[in-house]
Structure formats: structure tokens, C-alpha cells
N, C-alpha and C positions, 0 to 999 in steps of 0.2 A: 923358098927359104922363109919367107914371111909367114906362110901358112903353117910351117912346122913350128915356128916360135909361138904362134898363137895357140897351138895345141900341145904345149910342152907337158911332159909327164909330171905327175905329182912329186916325183923325186927331185926334179929340177926346179919346180916353182909352179905357180898358178897364174892363169890369166887374170888381168885386172877385174874383168867381169865376174869370174868365178870367185875370186877373193872377196869382192864386195858382197856377193850373194851369201857366201859362207859366213862372213863377218856379221852380216845382218841377222842370219839365223842364229849365230852364237850369242849375239846380244839379246835376241828374243828368248833363247833358252836360258841365258843367265838371269834375265828378268823373271822368267818363270820360276827358277830355283829360289830367287830372292823374295818371291811374292809373300810367303808367310811373314817375313820381317816387316814388309810394307803394311800388311794387315795389322800387325801388332802396333806399329807406330800410329796408325789411324784409329786405334782404339785405346785412348789414353786412360791412365789411372786418374780418377777424379778425386781431388782433395777439397774438403770444405774449409774455408777460412772465415772464422767469426771475428767481428771487430766491435770495438766499443764506440764507434763513431756513426753519427747520422750519415746517410748516403751522400757522397760527393762533398762532404765538409772540406773546405779549403785546408790544404796542408795534411791533415790527418786522414780523412776519408779518401781523398784523392790519391795520396801516396800508398795507402793500403791497396787500392785497386791497381796501382802501378806495379807494386811488387808481386801481386797475384798474376798480373799479365806477364811480367818478366819471367817468372818461373815457368809459366805455360810456354812462352816463346822459346826460352833457352833450352827447354827439355826436348825440343824438336817433335812435339806432339806426344811424348810419352807420359807427361803429366798435364792435367788440366785443373786449374785452381778456380773454384767457384767462390766468390766473395759474398758474404752476408753482412749487411749493415746492422747497426745496433737494433736489437729487437726482432730481426728477421729470423734468426736461428735461436739466439738466446738474448736475454737482457744485457745491457752494456757492461755491467759489473760482474757478469758471470762467464766472461770469455775464458778466463784461466781455468775454471772448473770444467768448462766444455772441452777444452783441449786436454785436460788431465783425464777426463772420463772417456774420451774418444768420440763424444758428440760432435766435436770439430777436430779436424786434423791439424789445422793451423790457426793461429790467432794474431791479431794486430791490435795493440793497445799500449799501455804504459805500466811499468811494474808496480807503482805505488797503489794502484787500484786493488792489489792483492795483499795489502798490509795486514789483513786479518790472518793470513797464512803464516807470516813471519815478518816482524817489523824490519828485519835486515834488508828486505827488498827495496826499502826507500833509497838505500845507497846506490842502487842500480838504475833508479830514475834520476835522482838528484836530491840533495838535501840543502837546507838553508845555508846561505853563504858558502856554497859548495863550488863545483867545477863548471866551467863554461863548456859549451858543446864540444869544442875541439879537445879541451883538456880531458873531458869525460871519455871520449873515444880513445885517447891515448892510454888512459888508465885501463880500459877494458882490453884493448888489443895488445898492449905491450907491458902493462903493469901488473899482470896476473889477475885482474879483476874478473875476466871472463870465466876463468876456472872456478872462482869463488861463486859467481852467479850460477853457473851450472850446478855447483854443489848445493846451493840454496834451493834450486828447483827440482833436483833429482828425486827427493822423496815423493813428489807429486807426479812423477812420470812426464815431466815437461822439460824440453830443451829450449833455451833462450838464445836469441840473436839480436844484436843491436840494429836498430832501424832508423837512426837519425835523431834530430833534435830540432825544436823550434828556435833554439838560441835563447837569449835572455828574454824572459816573459815580462808582462805587465803586472803591476801590483794589484790592480783591480779597479772596479767601478763602485763608487760610493754615492749614496744619496746626499750625504752631508760631508763637509770638510772635516778631515782628521787633523786637528791642530795639536793634539797631544794625547797622552795615554788615556786620559779620562774619556775621550771621545770613542774609544774602543769598547768600553765597558757596556755590556748588554747588547752590543751590535749583533745582528743576525747576518751571518756571512757564509756564502758558498766559497769554500777554499779547499784545495786538494793537498794531499801529502802531509809531510811533517810541518809545513807551514800552517796547516790547520791546527795541529797540536800546540804549536807556539802561540797562535792567536787565541786558542782556548785558555791557555795559561795567562794571557793578558786580559781576560775577561770577555772575550767574544763568544757568542753562541754559534758554534760551527756546525755546518751541515755540508754533506757532499752530494750534490745533485748530478745526475747524468747531464752531459753537455746540452742535449736537446731540451732540457727543462729549465735552463738558466734564465732565459729571457722572460718566460711567463711567470716565474717565481719573483723576479725583480719587478715586473709590471704589476703583479697582484699585491706586492708588499709583503709577501711571505718571507722574503729576505731583504735586508737593507743594503747589501753589498755583495759583489761576486768577482772573483778572478776567473779568467778563462785562459787566454793564450797571449795575444798581442794584437797590434793594430789590424793586421789582415783578417784574423778570425773575429776579432771584436766588432769590427765594422760590418762584417758579413752577418753577424748575429744581431746587429742593431742595438747593442747594449747601451750605447750613448743616448738612446732615446728615452731610457728609463732611469738612468743614473749618470749624472754629468761630471762628477769629480773623478778624474782619472789619475791614479797614482803609478808613477814610473820610477825605477823598475821594480820588479818583484824581489823580495828579499830571499824567497825560498826556492826560486827556480831560475838559476843562472844559465842552465843548459839542460833542461829536463829531457830524458831519453824516451824514445819510442822503442817498442820491441816487436819482433816477430817471434812467436812461440810455435813449437811443434810438439805434437804428441810423440814422446820418445820412442815408443814401440813402432809407431808408423814411420818415423824418421829413420830408425835403424833398419827397417825392412826395405828401404830404398837401396838401389845399387849405388856404388860409391860415387859415380859421376852425378847422379841425381841428388845425392846428399850435398855434394859440392855446389850444385846449381842452387839449391835452397839457401845454403849458407852465404854464398856469394851474391845471390840476388838480394838478400837482406842487407849485405854490406853495400852494394851499389845503391840500394834504396836509401840507405843512411846518408850517403853523400847527396843524393838527389833531393831528399826531404829537407836537409839542412839548407841546401842552396835555394830551394823553393821558398822556405820561410824567410830566409835572409832577403831575397829579392822582393818578395811581395809585402813583407812588413815595411820595408823602406818605401815602396810605392804607395802603401796605404796610409802611412803616417801623416803626410801633409794633408790629404783630404779629410782625415779624421780630425785633425786640429782645426780645420776650417768650419767644423760643425758648430753652430752657434751655442749649443748646449754644453759643449765640452770645455772644461777647465783642467789643465794639466798641473799636477802637484808632484813634489818629491816628499818622501817621508821625513817628518821632523826628526831632528837628531835624537831626542830623548826616546822616540819610538824605535829608531834603529838600534840604539844601545840596549833597550829592553828586549828587542827581538834577538839580538846577538847573544845576550846572556841566557835567555830561555832556550835558544837553539843549542848552545853548547851543553846545557843540562840534558836536553832531550837526546842528543847524540850519544852522550856518555852513558845514559840509562840503557839505550839499545845495546851498547857494547857489552853490558852485563848480562844480556839475555841468554847467550850461549857461547860456546867456544868459536863457532863459525862467526857469530856477530862480532866477537872480539877481534878475530883475524881480519874481517872486512874493515872494521873501524880503524885498526892500526894501519892497514894498507892505505886506506883513504886519507887519513890524517897525514901520514908521511908523504904521500904523493902531493896532496894539496899544498903543503908547505913548500915543497920543491918547485912546483909549477907556479905558485904565487910569486916566489922570489924571482923566477925567470920572467914572468909576465910584467912584473914591476919595472924591470929594466928594458923590456922589449915592447910588448903590445901597448902598455900604458904610456910609455915614453913616445912610441911611434904615433899614437893618437894625439898626444900633446903637441908633438912636432907638426903634425898635419894642421891642427887647429891654429898654431902660431903662424905657419907658413901661408895658409889659405883662408884663415878665418872661418873654417868649417867645423 
């Protein structure tokens, strides 16, 4: 009886040994049939990402590498992103053109570096007395600003994605104290974005140097002052060694945005899931970058204040009032540039008023309560 059960006919079943043998053969055959897909997965499509940052710069350069690695990992080997630091593929202020022309497939930078293309791009980085990092993300993701941003970049064949923020930045490093408006006149300063235009109107000789050139320009006396990012980046660049008057906070960068850009033709050629990977990797990088800056700025602030050469200042009231007046004039002028600029400006101003009213009763009051309760 036992022997007959062990040799049961195929109609009634298979012995355990035979089933295992056939199962193993089936798996092998299946693997053979799937082999072409495995080969494709192991031969990824390589995308070049150009950046405006020196290699491994805290916050910006490091997070550019992270998003490149994230896209590579999330694609399961179908995409491979090779990152090029500033100057390795193109100069730092030519990243947008590189993505537009196809010299680079992706870019990592900040929108106001391309102000020469269209001044409306300032709104997508951040403008004087503008939005905080969280407020800016809200405007982009839910306030219709992402569509306006895409419209602004469309003529250049570039698709933009938000990639986080440094949070509130520092006002800058100065060789001498700024006691009033007269101290700004004739000052030579490296400052980016619309803050530079406002400072120019207040009598400052403005220049925009690539990040890697700031320290040497201050050291050589080519410039008298410079703003970069905040405590984490500023201490890493050693700016306190060559200009000891530190003004906090910046008037022009409450939550300046980073961006990942994609050549639109390249992006549209990707399969839908790969498009989603690129866009959501940028989104994830945005949270990671903002958290990175928030943590490390707080960690770096104390050690920076302990430097013997550093004196922390706030802007004098008359300077802030003049900055505010000129900022309003500059933003209104941009709104007159085009129909798109008008729509962006109106969207921004409306949202800023609403989020400011909310923040006044929530974030500002919460911080006041914490200070009262804990003395912090």
C-alpha cells in the first residue's frame, strides 16, 4: 500500500520529492524568462545633476547629494543620478541654462540665481519680509504657486520642484558696525536676491559672488560685507574670521527655497512611476533639508557666539523701515513686468496677509509663551 502511494499517478498527485524537483525547475525556468528584465534593471539610465554648491557644503551640497542618492535608490536601479558640484560640469550660476539646454538633466540650486531670465522667479525663492519656510511650502503645495512656478519655467524647458529651505537666514557679516543708513552708503557687499536690489537702493555697492568665493573676497577686502546662510554654513566657511559684526536676522530671506529642476523633455520621457520618484524625492528632500538646517543652525549658534571676534547685532529701526519701504517698491515694480508677474504677486500678497494673521496669534504667541514659561 505504501509503495503504491509513493508512486501515485500524475492525475492523483505527485510525490513530495517529485514536486520539489519540478518546483525547483519551474523557478529556474521562471528566472530564465525574467532575465531580460533583470538585465534592464542592472543597466540604469544615467542622469546628470549639476549644482550651484561646492562639494559637500553643509546643508546645500550635502542635501543635493542626498536627493541624487534617493532618486537612484527609489528607482530600484532604473535611474542613476550622478551629481556634479559647482564648476565640475558648469559654473554655479549656469545650472539653469545647463538643465534648459540638456547639458544637465537635473539641477540643484535656488531660483533667484536666474533672476536675469525673469524677475518673477524671486517669489519662488523668497522675497524681503516674505514667507517662512513652512509658509512658503504651504503656498507652493496648496496655494497654487507650484502651477505658477511651472508656468514661469515652461518657456525654458525646465520643470521645478521645491527642495526645502534653510529657514530664517542671517543678515550678514560686516567689517564695521551699521549704526544707521549712512553706514550703508558706499559699502561693498555680497548679497543675493531682491535683498541685493533693496541694498543697492540704500546706497550699497552690491555684488553676487558664488558661495566658494565669499571668504577670499572678504579676506582680500574686495568686499566689506557678505551674507551667506546662517550659523551652520557661516561657521563652516569661517566668515567670522574676516568680518566680526554679525547681523541677525536677514530682512530678505525669511525662508528661502532650494529647488530641484529637471529638463522637461527628459522628465516627460520617464515612465510615470519614475516621474513620481523624482518629484517625491524632491519633496522628501525638502523636509530633510529644512530639518537639517534647523538642527545644525541651533547646534552651531552657541559655538559661533563664543568666537572672540563675533559681535551680534540687530538692524537699527531706521534701517529696517527703509528696507521695508524699498522692498515694497521693488515687489510692486516686478508685478508690472508681465501678466504672470501680476498673478504671482497677487497670489503671494494675499497669502502672506492670511498666513501672517494666523502666525501672529499662533507661532508668535506660542514663542512668547515659551519664553515666559521657561525663560528661553
